[in-house]
KEKOL-494115 format. One record per residue (C-alpha): residue in one letter; x, y, z. Coordinates in pm, whole numbers, plus 50000, padded with zeros to 5 digits. Example, Ala and Ser with C-alpha at 12.3 -4.5 7.8 and 13.67 -1.06 7.14 Angstrom:
A512304955050780 S513674989450714 
This chain:
M738486420119356 K740056420419699 K738336443419947 I740626469520103 R740466469920483 I741416501720666 S742656498821024 L741106518821306 L744216540821311 G743826547020938 K740176556520983 V741026580421267 V743766597221062 I741356600820768 A738726615221002 I741136641221145 V742426651620801 A738906653220656 G737656673820951 V740496699020916 V740256701320534 L736476704520519 G736456728820811 N738936751720632 F737646750220278 F733986741320309 P732696758220625 I729046749820562 I727536756720902 P724156738920858 L725876707020736 A728546709321007 K725856711421272 V724546677521154 F727846662021267 V727826683121583 T724386668821660 F725716633621598 N728596641121836 S726126652022103 L724116619822065 F727216597722051 G728816615422348 N725686610922559 F725476574222456 L729126569922551 S728456585422893 F725546561322937 T727636530822845 V730796538823046 P729436525523381 L728096494823199 I731496489623036 I733166490923379 V730716466623541 G730666443423239 L734456441423201 V735936446823548 T733606422823734 P734426390923538 A738096401023512 I738436402823892 G736316371523929 D738646352123701 L741696362723902 G740366344324207 K740766310024055 G743626290023913 A747146287424043 G746766303424386 R750056318024506 L751576320024158 L748486337924030 A748686363524311 I752406369224250 T751906374223876 A748946397623926 L750876418624181 I753936421223955 A751746430823657 Y749936457123863 G753236470024001 S754656472823649 T751556491723531 I751686515423828 F755446520723781 S754766529923418 G752166555323530 F754426572823782 F757466570423551 T755396587623282 Y754076613823523 F757516624923644 S759006623323292 S756116643223143 A756216668223432 A759866674823343 I759426675922963 F755986689622881 P756196723723058 E759256731422841 L757696716922527 L754046727522558 S752586760822662 V749146771422773 N747116776622458 P743946797722437 E742476773422185 M742946744222421 A741756764922716 A738516769722525 M737986732022544 E736966736222908 N733726752922796 P733446743322427 E729786753422411 D730886790022441 F733176788522137 M731996760221911 L728906751521710 A725906738821904 P723876707921801 Y720416711221650 F718996692021945 V720126672422252 V718806639022377 A719606632522742 M720896597522818 P721576596623193 P723756567023304 L722296541323540 M725006549123797 D728076570923832 V731556558023757 M732726553824117 T729586533924201 A730266511823899 L733866505924009 L732936497524368 L730146474624252 S732526457124013 F735136451324285 M732556437824528 L730896414824277 G734186403624122 L735716394424457 G732486377224560 I732416356524241 S736016345624301 Y735186332224649 I731716316624625 A731186281324500 G728216289424275 T728596296023903 A725286312823809 L726486348323881 K729816341823710 S728016329023399 F725726359523400 F728636384023406 T730536363823147 D727556367722912 F727196404423010 R730876409722929 D730316394322585 I727436418622526 I729576448422629 V732436437222405 K729956434322116 V728746469822187 I732346482422185 E733306463321871 G730056467221681 V728866502221778 I731366524121961 I734576516021770 P732966518421420 L731356552121507 L734466566921669 P735956579821339 I732706598721265 H732746613021617 I736376624021581 F735646638521235 G732826659321385 I735026671521671 F737836682921438 L735366697821189 N733806718221469 M737166728821611 T738446739021265 I735386760121186 S735676775821531 G739406782321480 H740676758621749 V742666732021565 A746116743021440 S747996741721769 I746246709421867 I747696691421563 V751186703721654 M750636691922012 F749646657521882 L752926653421695 Q755066665221989 V753326642622240 I753556612322009 L757346616621976 V757806620322352 I755696589722433 F757526568522174 A760856577222337 L759476570722687 H758056536722600 I761426525222456 L763106536722778 L760446518822985 L761186485922806 F764896489522884 I764046495123251 Q761676465123264 F764236441423113 A767076455823322 I765026446423631 A764166412223486 G767806406023398 G768996417023741 I766546393823921 S767126363723694 G770856368323639 K770376369123261 N771586394023001 P768796420322976 F769736430422621 R769496394322502 L766136390722678 L764826422022509 R766236412122169 N764466378422188 M761136396322244 L761426418621936 P759326395121713 A756456398821962 Y756956436621953 A756796436821573 T753716414121567 A751876436521812 L752586466721592 G750626449721316 T747806433321513 Q747196461421768 S746016433622003 S747776417422298 A745496387022268 A746276381721899 T750026383521973 I749956356822248 P751336328322029 V754376348921929 T754856362822280 L754756327422419 K757266314422165 Q759756342422234 T759286339322611 L760326302722588 K763446313822398 N764346334722703 G764616302622908 V761266305423088 R759876271023171 E756926261122956 N754456256223241 I755316291123371 A755166307223025 V751786292522927 F750376305923254 T751906340823271 V751746351722906 P747956348422852 L747286362923199 C749556393023145 A747986399122804 T744856408023003 I746126424823319 H749496440523223 L749026472923029 S752046494323112 G752226508622759 S748536517722757 T748856534023099 M751816554322974 K749816567822681 I746806577222891 V748866594923160 A751036614022911 C748186623822679 S745966635622964 M748806656323113 A749516672522775 I745876681922722 M745526695723077 L748726716323054 M747736731922723 A744256738722858 G745796757523150 E744546732123406 P746726725223714 V748536691723709 T749366680624062 F751036649324194 A748296643524452 E745656643724180 Y747586620823947 A748706596624218 G745116586424281 F744346586423909 I747286563423830 M746436539124110 M742836536823990 L743926534923627 G746096504523704 I743006486123827 T740746498723549 M743206486623284 V742426450823388 A739076456523219 A740546465722881 P739256440622625 G741446427022348 V740166451522088 P741886482621948 G741036512322167 G739646490622448 A741916505622715 I740876541522649 M737206530922654 A737696515923000 A739526547323120 L736996573323004 G735066571523330 I737936580723561 L739216606723313 H735886624223363 T735416619223736 M739016623123856 L740516647423601 G737366665723489 F737616657323118 N734546668722924 E733246653322600 T735566673222372 M738666666122581 Q737716629122589 A737426629022208 L740916644222182 M742186617522423 I740646590022210 A742156603721889 L745606608522043 Y745486574322211 I744486555521896 A747196573621699 M749706554321915 D747696522821980 S750156499821803 F753136512222004 G751266509322334 T750236473622258 A753786464922152 C755076478722482 N752476458422673 V753286424622517 T757056429722519 G756886437922889 D754926405522940 G758146387222853 A760006405423131 I757316396023384 A757466359523275 V761226358923340 I760716373723689 V757866349723777 D759946320323656 K762776330523891 I760446336224189 A758616303324135 G761866284324184 K762366247624095 K759296233924271 I756826244824002 
């Protein structure tokens, strides 16, 4: 008998539905507090691992960028970063225009700022202080990553490569499998406390807005690529649709690389340029993921009655563009890498982070599809800039 495999998205949807249903019809407080206690333990463990995730993923990612094709590598990395940052600011201004008309300040969401005053408390709390704060982890990662890229030795690079593998195993083997239970506990607690109905409606509204924005972003990316290369942007985008469809199913930029590469070649990109830019952009170009994080965080803050200012988000988007380089090729990897700056720069607490994770994973396929399709646009631009000498 063939074993049925449920995707991470499917598990998250089941967790949300189960939390709402059980919270409405079976409000057994002692049993619910078991899951609340698990959430407390898991949330503290997540806070402990976030700096380690940043150091373990950002350091080798930056170190790897220092080697290879020199000028072409720098050009590709700058274009990818520019595309990611453009996505962030495009999303900010679009959301700032749409969300205030679509979403209103909600008392239930405002309660998320101090959930301990309105929601069930755990049976006990185990403190798990992180080894360092998030900003220290980021600065350390930049310093070590740049150092690794310049020195001749390989011992430190090998150490951080192994450390990255450990962190990825922790994400894949511990954090991601336990996320549905964590999300179930959050929604169970919110339902029993009476703080869930409007949040579900907000989820649906934000998902529709982000889907429309990411389609528009792809048109903009390929319009720019077509303008620079002198090619028909609609034909370029049409050729990349198989990669878009593949990413919807795999939820992984890395797993879609063969299809992305094949379709990029169909767009007339030279093979030596395509085999260089496509795998690199699968790691460092996450415009779709950035769009989701910016839009979802703005929606949650607006409904919670928190001020959303350009000055605050400008710094957040710039830092997010760098942090996204650390996102591993696993479903939900980008939001894991972004949790640290969501907390330090936007003040997201554990409950708001859990809502971010649930909302992000609900659109993970579309974000990944946007990422890999945009990789094709970058490849066309790099091919034009490289000229005939390469």
